[in-house]
C-alpha positions, 0 to 999 in steps of 0.5 A: 525502473518501471516504464509504466506506473503511477503514484497517487499520493494524497496526504490528509494534512501537509505531512502524512502517515502514508508513505511509499518507498522503493529501491533497486538492489541485487537485481530486485526492485523492492517497492512498498505502500505503507499506512502508519498509525495516525496522520499529520505529525504523529503519522509523519514521524512513523513514516520517517522511521519506516523509510529510515529502517527500509533504507537500512534493511534493503540498501545497506544490508541487501535484504530483498525477501519481503517477509524478512524485510517486514520481520526486521522492520518490525524488530526495529520499530519495536526497539526504537519505540521501546514497545514493551507490552502495555497498551500505551506503548504498543498502539503505534505501528504500520500496515504495509504491502511490500513487493520484490520483483526479480526482473531476470526471473520474472517473479514477484514476491509479496508480503503484507501486514494487514494490507493486500496486493492486487494483480490484474491479468489479461487472460483468454477468459478476460481480466482476472484479479489475483488478490494476495492478502497480508497477514492479519498483524501490523508491523509493530508490537501485537498480541501475536507476532508470527513470521510474515508470509511470502507469496510468490507469483510468476509475472507475465507481460502486461500484468498490473500490480496495485498496492494501497492503504485503506484511505481510498477504500474507507473514504466516505462520500457518494450519494449515500454518504458511505465508504468507497469499499473494496468491491467498488475499488476493485471494479474501478481498477478493472474498468480502467485496465485499457488505459496506461498508468498515468491515464489511470491515475487521472481517472482515479483522482477524479473518481476520488474527488467526485466521491468525497466532494459529493453533495446532495445540496443539503449536506456538506461534502465529507472531504478527505478523512485520511491519508491516501496512497495508491500505486500501480505498476504495469510489467 
């Protein structure tokens, strides 16, 4: 459905608490990058729930508005996990960035739970990064559970959309053994806008590998500390 895209998906273990999902429904392309509580088998269990509920909400019920999708996803997860308000039953959930693209009207609708969207656009003044932040609450039981916000953007040809979990940003490595962090991540995306999406994936994979496997000769490299998902779409 998209001609120019990439999916950089690196589970920490064999199975993953990060997942990506997409569907084409009622003239809208709905796609998401999600980060469930935990990794390995517990994270993968949450991923399976997330994928199953998204199929139900979007493919069966035909709902394509991101905020409504997240609202129903939260209700389904709370019900499935019988989350009733005590700490032990409420720590499972997911952070998610979800987009719905209306191809006829060239509009993008975005909602997020803790996770943002980056859109990079080539303007007369150079490259511009539009960041739309997710609401500060997960998909799952939380101390406050307001409605999710929908952000609407008019799309232009050449716009590049990025959705991601915190795995890349939180990865330790480099010469000082620090986290990669958002400013470095953002600059990495900007520096590679001249490349098509498969070429960008190669570069980002290489940067990630070098970052987490950086060794000063004295210390062992950190290696991957969490599941990683980064997906990019060029309109």
